[in-house]
C-alpha positions, 0 to 999 in steps of 0.5 A: 538845583535839579530837585528844585527844577524837578519840583517846579516842573511837577507843580506846573504839570500838576497845575495844567492837569488840574486845570484840564480836569476842572474844566473838562466835561464828559458826555455819555449818550446812548440810543436804542431805536427800534422800527417795525415796518410793513412794506407793501411797495416801499421804495418801488411798486410790488409786482402782482403776486409778491407778498408784503414784507414785515420786520423790525430793525434796530439801531443801538448806539453808545457815544462819548463826547469829551470836551476840554481846553481847546479840544473835543473828542467824539466817539460813537459805536453803532450796531444796526441790524434786523431782529432775527438776522443772527442766530440766537446762540453763537453766530458763525454765519453772518457775512460781511454784508450783514455785519451791522456793528461799526464805528459810526464816529471817531473824531477830534476837533482842535481849536487852533486859535487861543481862547483869548481871541474873542468871537472868532476861532479856527478849528480842525476836525479830523476823523470819522464824522457826520457832514451836516449843512443847511437843510441836509439836501446835499450834505446830511447824516441820513439819520432815518436810515438805521446805519446813517451816513458818515465820512472819513474826512478832515474839516478846517473851520473858521467861525464867528458869531455870524459867519462859517467858513469850512473847507473839507477834504477826504481821500478813500482807500480800501486798504493799506496798499503797497502801490497805487491808489485804485479804489473799489467804489462799491465796497462790501457791507451795509453802506449808504453811498450816494443818494441814487446808488451805492457808489462811494467817492474816491476823494472829496473836497468842498468849500462852504461859506454860511452867513447867519442872522437873527431871522435866517441864513444864507450859504454858498457851497462848492463841492468836488468829488472824484470816482475811480475810473473803470471799464467792463471786461467780458471773459467767457460770457461773464461781465466784470468791472475792472478798475483803472488808474485815474479818476473822474471829477464831478463838481457841484456848486450853488446857494441856499437861503432861509428867512422868517418874515413874522409868520411866513418862513421861506427857504430856497436853493439852486445848484449846478452840477458839471464834470463827469459822473461816477460812470464817466459820462459827461454831466451838466445838470441842475437843481432848484427848490422853494418852500414857503411855510405859514404859521396860521396859529400857534399849533397849526402851520401850512406849507407849499413848495416844489423841487426840481432836479434835471434829467435826461440825456442830450443828443451828444450823449451828455447826462443832465441827471443831477445827483443830490450828493450825500444828503437826506432824501427821506426828508424831501422826496416822500417818506416811501423813498422812491426817489434818490434813495436806495431804489434807483429810478433812472436818469429822467430827473424829478418834479415834486409839487407838495403841500405840508400840514403840521399840527401841534395840539400840545407840548408832547404831540406833533402830527404832520400830513404831506401830499406830493405830486411826482413827475419826470423832469424829462421824456420817458422813453418806454419802448412798450409805449412809443407814443408816450406814457406820460411823465406823471409818477403819481401821488404820495400821501404821508401821515406821521404822529410823534408823541414824547413819552418823556424827554428821553423816550419818543414814539413815532408812527406813520402811514404812507400810500403811493398812487402809482402810475405805469410810468413809475413802474417802468422807470423802477423796472417792475413788470406787472406792477400793482396800481398802489403801494402802502407803507406803515411803521411804528418806531420807539426812540430811547436816547438817555444822556449823562453829563459829567463835569 
């Protein structure tokens, strides 16, 4: 009897194993992306006498995606560093700030509903993952940056053919503490925090509802992120940040819309932000954007739009500076990354009026040209010019050429010029700044992929 039972269980397990093996897929993907840059004022104007920078950075990735019955597993190991950063033999000097080897993604996605339930499903995705929604203005993977952006989070998903309902949760700690939950929000290392600084949230929660149709989509987002409270302490003229118990809460909510009307495509968004920012200051700000793109012919499109993010401080000390959270600023506010990127520009907000041209002469080539007019959204209080120094930050011109050598190898080259102003130099805290800035790059992207069934 026992032998028959053992045989039955063994056959059942073998059947399940064979079913999983027959229906499982393993995708192995890799990436080697080198980018050589000439920086003559990228991110901020250079002061007179400062020399331009020239270097090559490299991203190396190896990824695995396992897809089986009701489960997916994703793993991406990444190394991002500058050529020559390490010694050419054994390296014993690399600091934590320069260590570019990390685990970019490590997640599992479990389908909680049975596959017999058609056209709808509930998933739980947990682990280190990219959060990418809509046009990536508020939540994106920041792929342009060699180290990119990821989150340690759990996301519960309900999805149908037309609807997406997501709820995400994250809670960060620096280590396995014996007591307390105080979080150092500026950890060492090469990290990409918020869009206008390096502060990392202590915890995060969001609700996302998206509706798709044949010609477009619309969505609603509510996101709350919390930052560990702190105060500054001075000991023997040395000022240090001391973290306290508790957290400041910031909330962001709004809507996004995208639709194509034959040759015309329109996208728009509006968001409101309140609570307290990462410094504990009371906050009330907003963001709005609109872009219309028209397909003049098959190879040629033209677009025009504007972006607005509020800024400034009220008479009561409340901040009006909207923070675009954890998006991909390189995609929107100029390729030279002057705004909402690593180089801060104060809290005056931003107005951006722009034109976009795109020409695709053949299946392998794409050329784009963007022109931006940047200005402050609020008054600039420059003590050196009490009568006002004007709100204009200047103009930026971005030219990019993409060529697909093969399906797995692409070449990209770009040149940008920024016609800077004294107001821009002031908010960037650059004394004796040059009147213009240049940036150029050449990037080779190699992305092989293999699928095993």
